[in-house]
C-alpha positions, 0 to 999 in steps of 0.5 A, a space after each residue: 500499500 502506499 501513503 498519500 499526504 492530503 492537504 485541505 486546499 479550500 474553505 468549507 464555507 458553502 459545502 454540504 453536510 457530506 462534504 464537511 463530515 468527510 473532511 472531518 473524518 480525514 482529520 483535517 481541520 484548518 486550511 492548509 492542514 495535512 495528514 498522511 494515510 495509507 491508501 485503501 478503498 475506503 480512503 479512496 472513496 472519501 477523496 472522491 467526495 472531496 477532491 475539489 477541496 484537497 490536494 493529494 500527493 504520494 509520499 515515499 
């Protein structure tokens, strides 16, 4: 499995409940906050919901 770095790049103002809860479950709180996670099926599903709000980078 590969690791990815997820960074919140856009504000949650005006976003729906599903996007807000997904960002919260990823562990992101403020703009430019980042987390590193193992990429698996459930994480890919979460990222597809909020792909317009975050940036994703692979980490070695």
